[in-house]
C-alpha positions as CSV (number, residue, x, y, z in Angstrom):
1,M,-181.6,-71.4,-155.6
2,C,-184.1,-73.1,-157.9
3,E,-183.5,-72.9,-161.6
4,T,-185.9,-71.0,-163.8
5,P,-187.7,-73.3,-166.3
6,V,-186.8,-72.8,-170.0
7,A,-189.6,-72.7,-172.5
8,R,-189.6,-75.6,-175.1
9,P,-192.1,-77.1,-177.6
10,F,-194.5,-79.3,-175.7
11,V,-195.9,-82.4,-177.4
12,V,-197.6,-85.3,-175.6
13,S,-199.2,-88.2,-177.3
14,T,-201.3,-90.6,-175.4
15,P,-199.4,-93.7,-174.3
16,R,-201.1,-97.1,-174.2
17,A,-202.4,-97.9,-170.8
18,R,-201.2,-101.1,-169.1
19,T,-203.6,-103.3,-167.2
20,A,-203.3,-106.0,-164.6
21,R,-205.7,-108.4,-162.9
22,P,-205.6,-108.3,-159.1
23,M,-206.8,-111.1,-156.8
24,S,-210.3,-109.7,-157.0
25,G,-210.4,-110.6,-160.7
26,N,-211.2,-107.0,-161.8
27,K,-208.8,-105.4,-164.3
28,V,-207.2,-102.2,-163.1
29,V,-205.0,-99.7,-165.0
30,L,-201.5,-99.5,-163.6
31,P,-199.7,-96.1,-163.7
32,S,-196.5,-96.1,-165.8
33,L,-193.6,-93.7,-166.6
34,D,-194.7,-93.6,-170.3
35,W,-195.9,-89.9,-170.0
36,E,-192.8,-88.8,-168.1
37,I,-190.4,-90.7,-170.5
38,R,-191.9,-89.0,-173.5
39,L,-191.4,-85.6,-171.9
40,W,-187.9,-86.4,-170.7
41,R,-187.0,-87.3,-174.3
42,Q,-188.3,-83.9,-175.4
43,G,-185.8,-82.2,-173.0
44,Y,-188.1,-81.6,-170.0
45,R,-186.1,-83.0,-167.1
46,R,-188.3,-81.8,-164.3
47,V,-191.8,-83.1,-164.9
48,A,-194.2,-82.6,-162.0
49,G,-197.3,-84.8,-161.4
50,L,-200.1,-83.2,-159.5
51,D,-203.2,-84.5,-157.7
52,E,-205.6,-83.4,-155.0
53,A,-207.4,-85.0,-152.0
54,G,-210.5,-83.9,-150.2
55,R,-212.3,-82.1,-153.0
56,G,-215.7,-83.7,-152.3
57,A,-215.5,-83.7,-148.5
58,W,-217.9,-81.6,-146.3
59,A,-215.2,-80.5,-143.9
60,G,-211.5,-79.8,-143.8
61,P,-209.1,-78.4,-146.3
62,V,-208.6,-79.4,-149.9
63,V,-205.0,-80.6,-150.3
64,A,-202.8,-80.9,-153.4
65,A,-199.4,-82.5,-153.9
66,A,-196.8,-82.2,-156.6
67,V,-194.1,-84.8,-157.2
68,I,-191.1,-84.6,-159.5
69,L,-189.5,-88.0,-160.3
70,P,-185.8,-88.3,-161.3
71,P,-185.3,-88.8,-165.0
72,D,-182.0,-90.7,-164.8
73,D,-182.9,-93.5,-162.5
74,G,-183.2,-96.7,-164.5
75,Q,-184.6,-98.5,-161.4
76,L,-187.3,-96.0,-160.7
77,A,-190.3,-98.1,-161.9
78,R,-189.1,-101.0,-159.7
79,Q,-188.4,-98.8,-156.7
80,L,-191.9,-97.3,-156.9
81,D,-193.6,-100.7,-157.4
82,G,-197.0,-100.6,-155.8
83,V,-197.6,-96.8,-156.3
84,C,-201.0,-96.3,-157.8
85,D,-204.2,-94.4,-157.4
86,S,-204.4,-93.7,-153.6
87,K,-208.1,-94.7,-153.6
88,L,-207.1,-98.3,-154.3
89,L,-204.8,-98.5,-151.3
90,S,-205.3,-99.0,-147.6
91,A,-204.3,-96.2,-145.2
92,A,-201.4,-98.3,-143.9
93,R,-200.2,-99.0,-147.4
94,R,-200.4,-95.4,-148.4
95,R,-198.2,-94.4,-145.4
96,E,-195.7,-97.1,-146.4
97,L,-195.6,-95.8,-150.0
98,L,-195.3,-92.2,-148.9
99,E,-191.9,-93.1,-147.3
100,V,-190.8,-94.8,-150.6
101,I,-191.9,-91.8,-152.7
102,S,-190.2,-89.4,-150.4
103,R,-187.0,-91.4,-150.6
104,H,-186.9,-91.6,-154.4
105,A,-188.5,-88.4,-155.6
106,L,-186.4,-85.5,-156.9
107,A,-188.8,-83.1,-155.2
108,L,-192.3,-83.0,-153.6
109,G,-194.5,-80.3,-152.3
110,V,-197.9,-80.0,-150.5
111,G,-200.4,-77.2,-150.6
112,A,-203.7,-76.8,-148.7
113,V,-206.6,-74.4,-148.8
114,A,-208.8,-74.0,-145.7
115,P,-212.6,-74.4,-145.5
116,A,-213.4,-70.7,-145.2
117,A,-211.4,-70.0,-148.4
118,I,-213.1,-72.9,-150.2
119,D,-216.5,-71.2,-149.2
120,A,-215.2,-67.8,-150.5
121,M,-213.8,-68.9,-153.9
122,G,-215.5,-72.2,-154.7
123,I,-214.0,-75.7,-154.6
124,V,-212.5,-75.6,-158.2
125,A,-210.6,-72.4,-157.6
126,A,-209.5,-73.6,-154.2
127,T,-208.2,-76.8,-155.7
128,R,-206.3,-74.9,-158.3
129,Q,-204.8,-72.7,-155.5
130,A,-203.8,-75.7,-153.5
131,M,-202.0,-77.1,-156.6
132,A,-200.3,-73.7,-157.2
133,L,-199.1,-73.7,-153.5
134,A,-197.7,-77.2,-153.9
135,L,-195.8,-76.1,-157.0
136,R,-194.5,-73.0,-155.2
137,V,-192.5,-75.1,-152.7
138,L,-191.0,-77.5,-155.2
139,C,-187.3,-77.1,-155.5
140,P,-185.9,-77.6,-158.1
141,A,-188.8,-75.9,-159.9
142,P,-190.8,-77.9,-162.5
143,E,-190.5,-77.3,-166.2
144,C,-193.9,-78.8,-167.1
145,L,-196.9,-80.4,-165.5
146,L,-199.0,-83.5,-165.7
147,I,-202.2,-83.0,-163.8
148,D,-205.1,-85.1,-162.8
149,Y,-208.2,-83.6,-164.4
150,L,-207.7,-79.9,-163.9
151,R,-205.8,-77.3,-165.9
152,L,-204.0,-74.4,-164.1
153,P,-204.5,-71.3,-166.3
154,D,-202.6,-69.0,-164.0
155,V,-199.5,-71.2,-164.0
156,P,-197.2,-70.2,-166.9
157,L,-195.9,-73.7,-167.6
158,P,-196.6,-76.3,-170.3
159,Q,-199.2,-78.7,-168.9
160,E,-201.2,-81.7,-169.8
161,C,-204.4,-82.5,-167.8
162,M,-206.2,-85.8,-168.1
163,P,-209.1,-87.6,-166.4
164,R,-208.0,-90.5,-164.2
165,G,-204.4,-89.3,-164.4
166,D,-203.7,-91.0,-161.0
167,A,-204.4,-94.3,-162.7
168,L,-202.3,-93.7,-165.8
169,V,-199.3,-91.6,-164.8
170,L,-196.8,-92.6,-162.1
171,S,-195.9,-89.1,-160.9
172,I,-199.6,-88.2,-160.6
173,A,-200.3,-91.5,-158.7
174,A,-197.4,-90.6,-156.4
175,A,-198.9,-87.1,-155.9
176,S,-202.3,-88.7,-155.0
177,I,-200.7,-90.7,-152.2
178,V,-198.7,-87.7,-150.9
179,A,-201.9,-85.5,-150.9
180,K,-204.1,-88.2,-149.3
181,V,-201.7,-89.0,-146.5
182,S,-201.1,-85.3,-145.8
183,R,-204.8,-84.6,-145.7
184,D,-205.5,-87.6,-143.5
185,R,-203.0,-86.2,-141.0
186,M,-204.6,-82.8,-141.1
187,M,-208.0,-84.3,-140.4
188,A,-206.6,-86.2,-137.4
189,G,-205.4,-82.8,-136.2
190,L,-208.9,-81.4,-136.6
191,E,-210.3,-84.3,-134.6
192,R,-208.3,-82.8,-131.6
193,V,-209.6,-79.3,-132.3
194,F,-213.2,-80.4,-132.8
195,P,-213.8,-83.6,-130.9
196,G,-217.0,-85.5,-131.5
197,Y,-217.3,-85.3,-135.3
198,G,-215.1,-88.3,-136.1
199,F,-212.8,-86.4,-138.5
200,A,-210.0,-88.9,-138.0
201,R,-212.2,-91.7,-139.2
202,H,-214.3,-90.3,-142.0
203,K,-211.9,-87.5,-143.0
204,G,-214.8,-85.0,-143.4
205,Y,-216.8,-87.0,-146.0
206,G,-220.5,-87.3,-145.7
207,T,-220.7,-90.7,-144.0
208,E,-223.6,-91.8,-141.7
209,E,-221.3,-91.1,-138.7
210,H,-220.6,-87.6,-139.9
211,Q,-224.3,-86.9,-140.6
212,A,-225.2,-88.1,-137.1
213,A,-222.6,-85.8,-135.5
214,L,-223.8,-82.8,-137.6
215,A,-227.4,-83.5,-136.5
216,C,-226.2,-83.5,-132.8
217,L,-223.5,-80.8,-132.8
218,G,-224.2,-78.7,-135.9
219,P,-221.5,-77.5,-138.2
220,S,-218.1,-76.4,-136.9
221,A,-215.6,-73.9,-138.3
222,A,-214.0,-76.8,-140.0
223,H,-217.0,-77.4,-142.2
224,R,-217.6,-76.0,-145.7
225,L,-220.8,-74.1,-145.3
226,S,-221.1,-73.5,-149.1
227,F,-221.6,-77.2,-149.7
228,A,-225.1,-78.3,-150.3
229,P,-225.8,-80.3,-147.1
230,L,-224.6,-77.3,-145.0
231,R,-225.6,-74.4,-147.1
232,R,-227.6,-71.6,-145.6
233,P,-230.4,-70.0,-147.6
234,G,-229.0,-67.2,-149.8
235,P,-230.5,-64.0,-151.2
236,A,-231.6,-65.8,-154.4
237,G,-233.8,-68.1,-152.4
238,E,-231.7,-71.2,-152.6
239,E,-232.9,-74.2,-150.5
240,P,-231.0,-74.5,-147.3
241,G,-228.9,-77.6,-146.6
242,L,-230.0,-80.4,-144.3
243,F,-227.9,-79.1,-141.4
244,A,-228.1,-75.4,-142.1
245,G,-230.4,-74.7,-139.2
246,H,-228.0,-75.8,-136.5
247,P,-225.8,-73.3,-134.7
248,T,-222.2,-73.4,-135.8
249,E,-219.9,-75.1,-133.3
250,G,-216.8,-73.0,-132.6
251,Q,-217.8,-69.9,-134.5
252,G,-215.1,-68.2,-136.6
253,T,-212.7,-69.3,-139.3
254,L,-210.1,-72.0,-139.2
255,S,-206.5,-71.4,-140.2
256,L,-204.2,-74.0,-141.7
257,G,-202.2,-73.8,-138.5
258,D,-205.1,-75.5,-136.8
259,M,-204.8,-78.4,-139.2
260,S,-201.4,-79.8,-138.1
261,L,-200.0,-82.6,-140.2
262,G,-199.7,-84.6,-137.0
263,G,-196.1,-85.5,-138.1
264,S,-194.1,-84.1,-140.9
265,L,-193.6,-85.8,-144.2
266,P,-190.5,-87.9,-144.3
267,P,-187.5,-86.1,-145.9
268,R,-186.1,-87.3,-149.2
269,G,-183.4,-89.8,-148.6
270,A,-184.6,-90.7,-145.1
C-alpha cells in the first residue's frame, strides 16, 4: 500500500541554472537535481516532477507524466546523463532515455485525457486532469510536486510551478520524455484507427500534411473541435474554423482505449 504524504513546511529557493554549449554553438540550459536536492534536505523524500505533451495539438489526447527520482542514489545525475527537455531530442533518443528513466526512477505514472473531454472542459483543465491522473497511479505516493508551468489547485500537496521547468529540473525533464514517448505511441495507435491523416508522423499538430488531410477528409473523432482551426460557429457568433465546414469522419467520441500505447512502458528495473 502507498504511504500517505506527511505535511511539512515547503520552502524552495531558485537554484542557479547550469548552461552548456552544444555543437550548434547555442547555449542551452541543462536540467539539474538542484531543486530535488533542496527538497530532499527539507525532508521531502518523494518529489514528483510533472510535465505534459500534446497541449497545442489539433488532434489526439493531452498526456501528462509524473516521475519520482530516488533521493539516495549518488550516481543518479550520471545515470540520467542526456535527460533534458524532450523537445530538444530526436524520437529515437527519447525512446532510449525512456528506458533509462524507467530503470532508475523510483516511480512513474502517465495520465491522458481524450479529445472529447478536452472540448468539454478546455485544454488547461484537461491538462490538469491528465496530471492528476498521472499522480494517482504513482506508488509510492508523492509528498510534493515540481511542475512545468501549471499549478494543480485541486491536488492537496505542496507544489512549485515554473516556466520552462523541463529545462531546469531533472525530474520534470524526465517527465517530459515519458509524456512525449507515451503520446507518440498513442498517436501511432490513432493512425491505425483513422488512416489517412498522418497522425504517426505529425502527432496531431497543425502541419501542412495535417491541414491537407483535413481539407480532403474533414475532422475525425480524434480531432479537438473546440480548437480554432476546427471550431464550428457557436451561439455567440464566433467565426468558424478553417475546416469546420467539412463532415466529421467517424462520427462519435473516442475513448482512451482507442489510443493504445502501441507497446507498454518498460518496467522499472527492466
